[in-house]
Phi, psi and omega in degrees: 000127181290144181285144178278145176297139182286149177302323188301334185293345178261002175292152187296326180304323178289320181294320176294314183295318179299321181292309183299320180292334182269339181291132175240161180305324181293344182273352189279146174283149172306322180296319180292322178296312179304314182297319181297323177292320178296321181292324177291323179300311178297320181295316180291326172304311179301324182288324180296318176288320182298333177300337182272355180284154185295322184288330173296322181290321177299314182295316181299316177300317181298313185282333170298319179294320186285338184287333176074016178129182183301143179289144175244153178070223184291113185224165177222172192243128175282140177302151174070303184286331187079003179302127179250132174203196183296154183292340178291312177295321179294320175306318178289313182301309185290323178294326180291320177301318176302320187272339197306324182267359184056046187237359183272189190301166182210136172222132189218108174237258175288316176235152177280159169198160176233087183305333180291344173302335187261348191276349174295334179290312172298327178295312182298321181284321173305313182297308185294334180266358180068032185269177194256173176298326178294325177297316178295316177300318179298311180296325181296313181294326174294319175302309181302314185302306184289314179303307186298322177295316178302325181277359178259338196269350179284141176236095014264356183129146189293336178302323184291344178258004178091021178246139185279153182292347174304331178303317181280328178301328181296337177276333184271316188305316183294336179294312179292318179298319180296325180292325176300319184277358179058044177291162172286167176303312183295319177296321179294320176302321179294315178303317177297316180296319180297309187291315186286336182301334185228028184229035171284135191230119180287150182282009174303335184289342177239013179255138175064225182287124181260153185231184178300341185287344179300322184262009187247330188295323180285315172301329172300321173300319177299319174301316178298325177297314179300311182291326182289321179295320181294321179294317184293326178298329181273003176104004176288140187250153179219162187296123177287339186263022191290342181265296190237020176259198184296123178060025175271192184311309185295317184295314181292323178287337180296338177286343182275136181258135178227113183053040175085001183238149179288147173298144179221161176228142174270084185301324181297323181290337179299325187238008178287129176056044177298133187293140181213013180211170178296342178267353182286162174264122179258137187303333181302336176288347181262354183278150178250171176243171182248129171266353175232144178279055187221169180306143190302317184285358176276343191293318180292313176295327178290321174299317178298318179295316183294324177296318178299316181294315183291315182292333182251005176055046180279147174247155179305322184290344179279347195268131176262316181208149175233114177263124184244113177261123182219174176294160186303314186292331174296315180297324181291311184289317196255350187233018180286164188307322183294336182287349175280345177225065185290140181233019175206161175299318178308316179284321182296322179283356172246021178246112176296318177302322184286316182299316182294313183297309185292323177296323176296311186286314186270343181076013178193158176227101181231179174305336179295333183284354179243019168288151188308314185296330179280318178304320186267007178294111181296342180292345179277343186301311177298336180280319179300321183288349175273353183272123174245117183262122190234135171282135178244117185296323179300316179294324182302325182284345180266347181276139012258007176304321176234162174241065191293138177215142173232129177246127178242119179255117176261127184264170187298335182270010176089355182281151179236139177231131187230140177221139176244136176232129181257330185231111180288156177296139185101347174294151180300338178280348176215063194289156170281134179275167179303318176302318177294319178295324181295322176298310176302316181299313182287330175295325182276323186257348185303318176280349184266314181239354182099142184292327177299313180295327174303315181293323179293323178293319177304315183294318180296308184299318186282359172228028189296339178297342181271350187282122179288333172210173188251018181295321182294328177296308186293326176296326179283341177274354181272128178295134180287000000 
């Protein structure tokens, strides 16, 4: 008697795995390949700057101590320090450095995400397995595709129920990591189940007073992706129904009520028209970059404020009030009471009052504005108190196609000056060029590895598809 096809073969984990396992470098579009290289250029720049943050230094010290000596066998390299250890730990260390300054990429539809938080895992595995630049590009584009799709399909999105997007990253990270290891479909399905089964993350990490964990949870999902793929390769199993089966992601969120309706996901949209040819549209082309080292929804209002100040030649002493109109979730995340008294970099870069105030006073918002002594400068408090963050219902209806923000500055003489910005710099509709990324890259990495090495890194990254292995890349990210 012929065996009947199993129900599990129709589960979403299998559809995703079958796609990822069959996708090859030759199927990628030239535009997607170029985008992957630009995102690596931006991400490594962010990592060079991130390596200097206190939390990155704490993690490096911890993992050095945990390693018990030089790595043996299959190993990978941490950025800047050159520390070598197993690829799982390196995936986490490098992923955290990319994330540490909140300066890396951004995509926001139903849920926000930073796909580059996850790509350090494919890099670590490519290095430890002796794979090529083409293998890294393929895995990178897969990571972006699945991560971004997962963050599109929630109605209205897990953030609205108090869950962080790292919850969704745990489903995407093992797909990219598994493709690097050339796992079978069944193995990749297990890797997805292993990773996602224990990586649900509450949004407490980005609510109220923020801590080091704000920049840690998503790289941790990347780490879980690497470890889960390695476990699956060795035969470890994970639940195939973790997305749309019994008590999986869709089922448990369906118990949650939002405005009187159960939470829903568009499962079909997760796998509809998955790209598979040079003519396909790849999601990586829809992701944006950051021109400021701050939370994504702050970019449009900060841009509007800076334009208003520049066009009207305003000084901080001239200002009586700054009204900032944004969508409701931006007001909630960036304008709650604790954001008016930030006491850490993590809270400051998620604070509209701080970003607006320091931008007004300093005339710029760069990593320098998030050093501890600047964040704790009490002279900024009176300026922050002039900032009024208001949710605008009209703007809400335009999101996520646009990120509308309006800043109105009222001066002491009673005059008002207003600017509206719908698309921040770095959005795919106003993208950062390679030259603009290079300026950001050198500003972040010049003092860490030297400006000459920054130029060599740019050249390597932008021709990475020709690299037979990635040893040269990691050498160039290491401080001499």
